[in-house]
N, C-alpha and C positions, 0 to 999 in steps of 0.2 A: 503493499500499499504506499502510495506517494505520499510524503509529509513534509513538513518544513524542517530542515536540517542547517545549522549553523556550520559552514564549511571552515570558519577560522577555528571554531571550536575542535573539529577534527584534525586540524593541521596543527593546534596547540598541543593537541593529545599526541600527534606522531612525533612531534618534536620533544616532547617530555620524554616519550619512551625511548626514542634514540639517544638522547642525552644521558639517561639514567643507565640504558643497556650499555652504552659506551664506557660510562663511568665505572659501573661494574667490572669490566674488562679491564680497563687501564689500571684501577685500583687492585686488580686480582681479589674482587671481593663477591664469591659466590652469593651469598647471603643477600646480597642487593638484588642480583637477577632473581632469587626466589621470592624475594618480597615483592618484586614488580609483576612477577607472575600471579601472586595473590591479589594485587592491587588490580591488574587488567580482568581477572576472573571476577571478581567483585563487581566490577564496572559492567562486565558483560551482563552478569546475571541481573543486577540491579542499577540500571544507567543512573539514576538519581544519587547513589552512593558513589559515583565516580570521582577519584580523587583530583584527578587532573582538570576534569569539568567544573568541580568545586573551585580549585585555584584560579581556573580561566574567569569562572563567573564572579568571583569575591575579590580577586587580587588584580587580575589583568584588565578586566573590563572597566571597572569603576574610574581608573585614572586616564582612561581611554589609550592605553598602550595598544590596543587591537581594538577593532570595531567588527561587531556581529556582522557576517555575509550569509544571510539567510536565503535558502535556495529550495526548490522543490526536489526531492530525493527520497530515498528510501531509507529508513534508519537500520532495518535489518541486516542488510549487506555488510555495514560497517561494524554493528555488533559481532557477526560472524567472523570479520576478520581480526577484531579485537581478541574473539575468544581462541582463534587460531593462533594470535601471538601470545596468549597467555599459556596456550599448551605448549608451544615451542620453548617458550622461557621456562616453564616447569620441567620439561624435558632436558633443557641445559642444565638446569640446576641440579637435577638428579644425577645426570652425567658427570658434573663437577664434584658433586660431594661422593660419587662412586669411583674416583680416581679417572675418570675418561674426560680429562681437560680439553683435548684438542676438539672432542666433539661437543662437550657443553659450551665452549666458547664459540665454537662455530655456530651453534643455534642461538645463542644469546646475540651474537653479530648479525646474524641472518635476520633477525628480529629488527634490529638497529637500522640495517641496510634498507630492507623493505618499508620502514617506516618513512625513511627519508626519500626514497624513490616516490612514495606518495605525496610527499611535501612538494619535492621539486618537480617532478613530471605529472603530478595529478593522476597516477596509476595506482590504484589500490589492489594489490595481489589478492589479499583475501576477498574483496569483493568479487573479483574476476572469477575465483575459484566458486564461490556462493552461486553467482550467475550461472555458470557452467553445471554446478549441480542441480540447480533450479531447471535448468533447460533439459537435463537429462532425466528429470522427474524424480530426483532424489530429495528434493526440497519443494514444498508446496508453496503455490503462492498464497498471500493472505486473502482471506474470504471475500474482501471487497473487489479484488481483480478478477476473480475467477467466473 
């Protein structure tokens, strides 16, 4: 179902994910990657509880550092993409604490890179996968569009 989505909120979220993921890697701090996975999982399940959305709405918008960019879009693909990111980060964290550092950091950095691809090129890889799964009939359209 097409709704109103703030593209700048999505981009702020993506930049935040990339910064935290990269910081976890540079500091060699696996717990940060694990915490980010939890933050994204919570935001996927309950968008109103999103940490980055809260920061965007309460800290970034009031002084006018960014302005909302409201467009007609579907929220579901973006939530799906965020859930995929949470899954990859969780997998990365598990690999890191299991001693598979190269695999773990590769997954964490993949999330950072794909987040920045979305910001820079307006291509959401998770959204692309969502639409392909929907096209294949594995994800149903919302009732309003059937």
